[in-house]
C-alpha positions as CSV (number, residue, x, y, z in Angstrom):
1,M,-63.2,10.5,71.4
2,D,-64.7,9.2,68.2
3,N,-62.0,6.6,67.8
4,V,-62.7,5.2,71.2
5,R,-66.4,5.1,70.6
6,E,-65.8,3.3,67.3
7,M,-63.5,0.9,69.0
8,I,-66.1,0.0,71.7
9,A,-68.8,-0.4,69.0
10,G,-66.6,-2.5,66.9
11,E,-65.6,-4.7,69.8
12,I,-69.3,-5.4,70.5
13,A,-70.3,-6.0,66.9
14,L,-67.4,-8.3,66.1
15,S,-67.3,-10.3,69.3
16,D,-68.5,-13.9,69.6
17,S,-70.1,-12.9,72.9
18,P,-71.4,-9.3,72.3
19,G,-73.4,-9.3,75.5
20,S,-70.3,-10.0,77.6
21,V,-68.6,-7.1,76.0
22,M,-71.5,-4.8,76.7
23,R,-71.5,-5.9,80.3
24,K,-67.8,-5.2,80.6
25,W,-68.1,-1.6,79.3
26,R,-71.2,-0.9,81.3
27,S,-69.4,-2.0,84.4
28,L,-66.2,-0.1,83.6
29,F,-68.3,3.1,83.3
30,G,-70.0,2.3,86.6
31,I,-73.5,2.5,85.0
32,T,-76.4,0.4,86.3
33,Q,-78.8,-1.5,84.0
34,A,-81.6,0.8,85.2
35,E,-79.6,3.9,84.2
36,L,-78.9,2.4,80.8
37,S,-82.5,1.3,80.4
38,K,-83.8,4.8,81.0
39,Y,-81.4,6.4,78.5
40,I,-81.7,4.0,75.6
41,K,-85.4,3.2,76.2
42,I,-84.9,-0.6,76.5
43,S,-86.2,-2.6,79.4
44,T,-83.8,-3.8,82.1
45,S,-84.8,-7.4,81.3
46,T,-83.9,-6.9,77.7
47,I,-80.5,-5.5,78.7
48,S,-80.0,-8.4,81.0
49,D,-80.9,-10.8,78.2
50,Y,-78.3,-9.1,76.0
51,E,-75.6,-9.2,78.6
52,S,-76.3,-12.9,79.4
53,N,-76.2,-13.7,75.7
54,R,-79.8,-15.0,75.9
55,R,-80.9,-12.6,73.2
56,L,-79.5,-12.4,69.6
57,S,-76.7,-9.9,69.0
58,P,-77.9,-6.3,69.2
59,G,-78.3,-4.4,66.0
60,V,-76.3,-1.4,64.8
61,G,-78.9,1.0,66.2
62,V,-78.8,-0.6,69.7
63,I,-75.0,-0.6,69.8
64,R,-74.8,3.1,68.7
65,R,-77.3,4.1,71.4
66,F,-75.5,1.9,74.0
67,V,-72.1,3.6,73.3
68,D,-73.7,7.1,73.3
69,A,-75.3,6.2,76.6
70,L,-72.0,5.3,78.2
71,F,-70.4,8.6,77.5
72,T,-73.5,10.8,78.1
73,I,-74.3,9.2,81.5
74,D,-70.6,9.4,82.5
75,E,-70.6,13.1,81.6
76,Q,-73.6,13.7,83.8
77,K,-71.7,12.1,86.7
78,G,-68.6,14.2,86.2
79,G,-66.9,12.5,83.2
80,N,-64.1,10.8,85.1
81,I,-64.1,7.7,82.8
82,T,-64.4,9.8,79.7
83,K,-61.5,12.0,80.8
84,S,-59.3,8.9,81.4
85,L,-60.1,7.5,78.0
86,E,-59.6,10.8,76.3
87,K,-56.2,11.2,77.8
88,F,-55.3,7.8,76.6
89,S,-56.6,8.4,73.0
90,Q,-54.5,11.6,72.7
91,T,-51.3,9.7,73.7
92,E,-49.4,8.1,70.9
93,K,-49.5,4.3,71.4
94,S,-46.2,2.7,72.1
95,E,-44.9,-0.2,70.1
96,T,-43.6,-1.8,73.2
97,P,-45.7,-4.6,74.7
98,F,-48.2,-3.5,77.4
99,Y,-47.5,-6.7,79.4
100,T,-44.4,-8.5,80.6
101,I,-44.4,-12.1,81.8
102,T,-41.9,-13.3,84.4
103,D,-41.7,-16.8,85.8
104,F,-40.0,-17.8,89.1
105,S,-37.4,-20.5,89.4
106,S,-39.5,-22.0,92.2
107,P,-43.0,-21.1,93.5
108,I,-43.6,-18.9,96.5
109,S,-46.7,-18.5,98.7
110,G,-49.0,-15.6,98.2
111,T,-48.0,-14.3,101.6
112,D,-44.3,-14.3,100.7
113,F,-45.2,-12.6,97.4
114,S,-47.0,-9.8,99.3
115,R,-44.1,-9.5,101.8
116,I,-41.5,-9.1,99.1
117,I,-43.4,-6.3,97.3
118,E,-44.3,-4.6,100.6
119,G,-47.9,-5.2,99.9
120,K,-51.0,-4.1,101.7
121,I,-53.7,-6.7,101.7
122,V,-57.1,-5.3,100.8
123,V,-59.3,-8.3,100.6
124,N,-59.2,-12.2,100.8
125,Q,-56.1,-12.4,103.0
126,G,-57.1,-15.9,104.0
127,Y,-56.3,-17.4,100.6
128,L,-52.7,-16.2,100.5
129,D,-50.9,-18.9,102.6
130,S,-52.5,-21.8,100.6
131,M,-51.7,-20.5,97.1
132,Q,-48.5,-21.1,95.2
133,I,-47.4,-18.3,92.9
134,F,-45.2,-19.4,90.0
135,G,-44.6,-16.0,88.4
136,Y,-46.3,-12.7,87.6
137,T,-47.5,-10.6,84.7
138,E,-46.9,-6.9,84.7
139,I,-49.8,-5.2,82.9
140,D,-50.6,-1.6,81.8
141,S,-54.1,-1.4,83.1
142,L,-55.7,1.0,80.6
143,R,-53.9,-0.4,77.6
144,V,-55.1,-3.9,78.3
145,I,-58.7,-2.7,78.4
146,L,-58.5,-0.8,75.2
147,E,-56.1,-2.9,73.1
148,L,-56.2,-6.5,74.2
149,Q,-58.4,-8.7,72.0
150,P,-60.4,-11.3,73.9
151,A,-58.7,-14.1,72.0
152,D,-55.3,-12.9,73.2
153,Y,-56.2,-12.8,76.9
154,P,-54.8,-16.3,77.6
155,K,-51.4,-14.9,76.5
156,L,-51.2,-12.9,79.8
157,F,-50.8,-16.2,81.7
158,G,-47.7,-17.6,79.9
159,T,-47.3,-21.2,80.9
160,T,-49.4,-21.2,84.1
161,T,-52.5,-19.6,85.7
162,D,-50.8,-19.9,89.1
163,R,-49.5,-16.3,88.9
164,A,-50.1,-12.8,90.0
165,F,-51.3,-10.0,87.8
166,V,-49.5,-6.7,88.6
167,F,-51.5,-3.8,87.2
168,K,-49.8,-0.4,86.5
169,S,-51.5,2.9,85.6
170,V,-54.4,2.1,87.9
171,S,-56.9,4.7,89.1
172,T,-59.4,2.8,91.2
173,G,-58.8,-0.9,90.4
174,R,-62.3,-1.3,88.9
175,S,-61.2,-1.9,85.3
176,P,-58.8,-4.8,86.1
177,M,-61.3,-6.6,88.2
178,V,-64.1,-6.2,85.7
179,V,-61.9,-7.7,83.0
180,I,-61.0,-10.6,85.2
181,R,-64.6,-11.1,86.2
182,V,-65.8,-11.6,82.6
183,A,-62.7,-13.5,81.5
184,P,-62.8,-17.4,81.3
185,I,-59.6,-17.9,83.3
186,K,-58.4,-16.0,86.3
187,P,-55.1,-15.1,88.0
188,K,-54.5,-16.3,91.6
189,L,-53.6,-12.9,92.9
190,V,-54.1,-9.2,91.8
191,V,-51.7,-6.4,92.7
192,L,-52.7,-2.8,92.1
193,H,-49.6,-0.5,91.9
194,N,-49.4,2.9,93.4
195,I,-53.1,3.3,94.4
196,N,-54.6,4.9,97.5
197,N,-58.2,3.6,97.6
198,V,-59.6,0.6,95.9
199,D,-63.0,0.8,94.2
200,K,-65.8,-0.9,96.2
201,L,-67.0,-2.7,93.1
202,A,-63.4,-4.1,92.5
203,I,-63.4,-5.4,96.1
204,R,-66.9,-7.0,95.7
205,L,-65.8,-8.7,92.4
206,A,-62.6,-10.0,94.2
207,Q,-64.7,-11.5,96.9
208,V,-66.9,-13.2,94.4
209,E,-63.9,-14.6,92.5
210,K,-62.0,-15.4,95.7
211,I,-59.0,-13.5,94.4
212,P,-56.9,-11.5,96.9
213,I,-56.2,-7.9,96.1
214,I,-52.9,-6.3,97.2
215,T,-51.7,-2.8,96.8
216,T,-48.1,-1.6,96.8
217,K,-46.4,1.7,96.6
218,L,-43.0,0.1,95.9
219,D,-41.2,1.6,92.9
220,M,-41.7,-0.7,89.9
221,K,-38.0,-1.1,89.2
222,E,-37.5,-2.0,92.8
223,L,-40.4,-4.4,92.7
224,E,-39.0,-6.1,89.6
225,E,-35.5,-6.3,91.1
226,R,-36.8,-8.0,94.3
227,L,-39.0,-10.5,92.4
228,S,-36.1,-11.3,90.0
229,K,-34.3,-12.9,93.1
230,V,-37.1,-15.4,93.7
């Protein structure tokens, strides 16, 4: 896991908004500010100041303790996040893109989009009828977390933000919604593929951002084929 630890530390140190990166990873690991404060012996107000970018960038020592805390606290809780990251780090990275952008010939409503993919609406159903979807971006959830540079995030939108993000390789839905929460621009709709239960934090973040979440068990090839006819 050393490569993943180094990647997280490097992302924080090199970011123009290190506090936002810290907040992203803390949220992805499901760790509270209080838990983090207890482990790294920094007050919760200081952590809040870092995450809000009110305090100067953390030094190397703070970053190292922060990263150690993520993995140690996660291990104490059963290590689910660590296991997911470890599985990814042991898999040879593909040279193929981890996202694919598709635009429609004409826009459709969020309700029609959900119907086409046999979606189950998890939250914010009331927004679907009024939104227009001009296309979708198919995204490998874990790879976008670990590989996508912040400056490249706008590329996921292609020519318009009026689109759906369809996340594959999803475990709980938390990671995609945390990324969307801290990002400067948002999709209109989020689809979580082949998932049974959506994380409660993901649902709360969707409510805050007013973004509907839809789940679907439709085979990805079938999903792509149906949407290609729009």
